[in-house]
N, C-alpha and C positions, 0 to 999 in steps of 0.2 A: 335933550335926553340922550344917554348912551345906551347901546344894546348890550345885553348880558345874558349868557346862557345860564339857566336857573332850573333847579329841580322844584317843581310846583305840584302840590297835591291837586288831584283832579276832581275832588269833591265826591268821589264814588269809591273811596277806599283804596285808591291806587295813586300813582304820580306819573308825571311826564317831565321830560327835560326839553324845554323850549326857550326861545329867546324872550326876555322881558326888556322893558325900557326902564332905565334907572335915572332919576333926575339929579340935579345938583343939590348939595346939602344946604339946608336952611340954617337959620341961627341956632347955635348949639348943637349942630349936627356934623358928622364926619362921613365922607365918602371913602370907603376902603376897597382897594383891589385885593380880593381874597387870593391867598396862595395855598391855604390848606383848610379843610373842614373835617372834623371828626365825625364818625358814624356812631350814633347812640340809640339805645332802645327807645328813648323818648321820641326820637325822630320818627321811628316806625309807628309809635302810638299816635302821633299827629297824622300820619298817612291814613291809618285805619279809622280814626275817630273824627277827623276834621271834615266837615260837610260844606266847605267852601274852598276856593282856591287860596293857596297859602305858600309863600316862598319858604322852603324847608331849610333846616340846619340851625344849630345853636352853639356849635363849638368852632371857633374860627380864629385864624391868624392871617395877617397880610400886611399890605403897605398902604399908608395914607396917600390918597390921590388928591383930595381937596378937603378943605375945612370951611365950615360956615362961620358967620360972625360970632364973636365971643369965645371961640375955641382957641385956647392958648397953650394947653399942656402937650399937644402934639402938632406936627406940621407936615406938609407934603413930603413924602420920602421916608418918614419914620416907619419902622417896623413895629407892628402893634398886635396885641392879643385882645380878643373880645370877651366880654363877660355878659351872661344872659340875665342875671338877677340885677337889674339896672336900678341903682339907688338915686333918689332925688336929692338926698342930703338935707332935707328940710322938714320932713314929716315927723310925726310922733315917734315912729320906730327908728328912723335914721338918726335923729338927734340923740337917741339912747344907744347908738352903736349897732342897732339891729338892721344893718343895711340890706341883708339878704331877704328880709320880709318887709321891704319898703311898702308903704300904703299907697303911694302915688304912681309908682312904676312909669316913669316918663317914656314916651314912645315917639316914633317918627310918623307923621301923617301918611296914610296909605297911598296918597297920590304921588308919593316919591317913587313908587314902583308900579308899573303898568304891565298887565298880562292880557294879551289879546285886546288891548286898548282900554281895559278896565283896571281901576286901582285894586291892589291886593295887599294884605298884611304880610309881615315877615315874622316867622316863628320866633317867639320870645324877644321880639323887637330887633332881631338880627338877620335871620335868613341867610346863613353862611354857605349853604350849598348853591352858591351863585358867584359868578365872576366878579360882580360888583355888589356892594351893600351900603346903603345909607343908614347910619345908626346914630343914636344919641352919643354925645361926648362922654357921658357918664359910663358908657359901655366900653370905652377904649382905654387900654393901659399900654404904655410904651414898653417895648422890649429892649433892654439895655445889656443883654448878654448874648454871646454867640450861641445860637440854637437853631436847628432846622425848623422851618414853619410847621412841618408835620408833627414834630415833637411839641412845639409850643401850643398848637391849637387844642390839644387834648387837656391842657390845664383848665380850660374853660368850663368843664363840667365834672367828669368822673374823677379826675385827679384832685380838684379842689374839694369835691364832696368827700372823698375818702380821707385825704390827708387832713382837711379842715375838721372833719368830725372827730378825729383823734386829738389834734393840737388845740383847736378852738373850743369845741363843744365839751368833750370829755376831759381835756387837759390831762392826758395820761402822764403819770409821774415816772421818773427814771426807776428802773428795777421792777416795775409793775408787771403782773401777768395779764396777757391780752388774748382773747379769742376772737377770731374773725370767721363768721359763718358765710360761706360763699366766696369763691375766689375768682370771680369775673373781674372786669376792669375796676369797678368801685372797690371790691374787696381787696384786690392787690394793692390799691392805694391806701386802704386802711392799714394793711400790713406795712407799707412803706412809712406811713405816718408813725406807726408804733416803733418802727426801727429808728426813725429820726428822733423820736422822744426817748430813746434809750430804754425801751421796755426790756425786762429781763427775760421773759418767756413770751413768744408769739406763736399761738396755736392756730393753724388754719384747719377749717372743717369743710369738707366738700364730698360729694358722691363720685367725683371724677378724679381718678388717680393722676391723670396727666395734668389736671389743674393744680393738684397738690404739689406736683414737682415744680410747676411754674411758681407756686407760692413760695417754695424754698428759695428760688432764685431771687425773689423780691424781698426776702427777709424773714420768712417764717422759720422759727427754730424747731418746731414740732408740727406734726400733722395728724389729723384724725380722718380716716376714710369712713364716711357716714353711709348708712343703709337707707335707700329710698323708702323702705317700709317702716323706718323708725319714726313713728308719729311724734311730732313736736321735738324731734332729736333728743328724746329723753335718755336713750341709751348712750348717745354720743356725750350727753351731759355727764353721765356717770364716768365715762372715760376721762373727761376734762377734770372732774373732781379728783380722780386718782392721780392725775398728772400734776395737780396743784395742791398736794398735801391733804386731800380729803375735804378741802374747804370750798373750792370753786375759784374761778378767776376773779381778778380785780375789776376787769372790764370785758365786755363782750359787744361786738359790733355785728349787726345783722345786715347783710348785703345781698340776700338772695332774691328779693322782690317776690317771694312766695308768701301769700297771705297766711297760709297755715303755719308758717314759721315766724310770724310776727311776735309771738311770745317766747320763742325759743331762747333768745339771749338771756332772759330772766332765769331760765333753768341752768345757765352756764356760770352765773356769777355768785360769789359768796354773799353772805349777809353783809349789808352795807356796801355792796358792790354796785357797779353802774352798768346798765344795759343801754345800748344806743341803737335805735332803729334808723339805718342809713339809707335803705333802698327806696323809700317813698311809698310803702304800702298804704293804701287808702281805703281798702275794703273793710267792712265790718267783720270782725273775727271774734269768736267766743274763746275764752281761755280761763284757766283756773286762777283766781285771785290769790291763791296760796303762793303762787310764784313770786308775788311781790314781797313776801315776808323774807327777812326782817330788815327794815331800813334800806331796802334796795331802791335805787333811782333808775327811772326809765326816761330817756331823752329821745326826742324826735326832731333833730335839728334839720333845717333846710340848707342844702348847699354848703355844708360845713361852716355855717355862720360866717359866710364870706363877707369881707370888707375889701373890695377890689384893689384900691390903691395901697392898702397895707399888705394884703395876702399875696397878690400875684408877684410883686417884686421879691417877696420872701421865698416863694416857691421857685422862682427863676434863680435866686441865689443858691438855694439848695441844689438845683441842677448844676449850676456853675461849679460848685464845690464837690460834685460827684455823690451827693447824698440822696438825690432823687432821680430814679431811673425813668427816663422818658423815651429816649431813643429805643430802648429795649422793649418798650411796651407797644410800639407801633409794629404790628405783625405784618400788615400788608398795606400798600397804597394803591389807589385806583384813580382812573380818570372820571370826570363827571358823567360821561356817557355810560360808564360801567357801574353807576351807583346802585343799580338793581342787584348786581352780583355782590356788591359790598354789603347790602342788607341781607342777602341770602347767607353769606358767610358769617355775619354777625348772629343771625337767628340760629344757625347751626352750631354756634360756639367755636368756630374755627380760629377766631382771632382774639388775642388779648385786646387789641384795638385796631380797627380799620380806619383809614384816613383817605379822603379824596384830595388830590393835589391839583392845583390849577397852574398852568404854565410851568416855568422852571423854578423849582424850590431853591432857596438860598440857605446858607448856613452850613 
């Protein structure tokens, strides 16, 4: 086994950075030397909710160190991107193309990673906040374009969720009007997806004027500065209707993760429009069923309906052609020993995206 510095939940609502032992890959597995790992709110949720030791991190890019038997699509030395919604390719959902909601979710045995001599799991089957990670082959996509690891790693969650929700789930049409509620990392990528889809009007809605200025840089054509006291964003919805000819937008994407705003996109769209809940709200919320009138569609896609071997090469090609801004999204980079500060900056809203870098980044 090799030693690896790893951020591990301490089972008490905090985390530590200590050495773990990482074993060789078994059949169908890949050992990746991590070069960069994105910092995401989901990582913090795992810290505060997980009541056992867990290798943290689920957005990663690095270099293949070793492959197990049966792995043929990557080889040692390949630059790779990791995907957390790992498809088996054979279950009911995967066969129907719904790989992001795979029913089998293949994983690596916990004895591949030891913490204080005991086996531990890896977050989302990855555990990217670690110098070394053993992952399933289905989680690995080769990088075939020139891109810094720090920019590549963020594709594996927020970028895929935002862009995929626009292109795969909603299938926004050229010339359409689009509203994005919340302009954090996921919301900015909804905006980027709408721009790539050639939407005619892209309206960003947020309570933070600095965030709205950032939204313009990523493709918003118009902005609405919302009021924190505007329940359900109904007054903001009135503004959107005025901006869209009195009718409402064709599409609206909710990316605030605020339960009270779960129904807000329905207020923003026209009759027969589409509302998309992107941020993963899971709490019970009361709302007025009249918001569903008339012929409105409400989608709740997971992870932008990601199909890794289709979508990540496409996203990387968007980057290569200058259509997808990734370098600009990485506000700050950190060392693993400074991951606590990275979480503080994320929770304070200081970054579009923070990234932990391991060793010397390439690209």
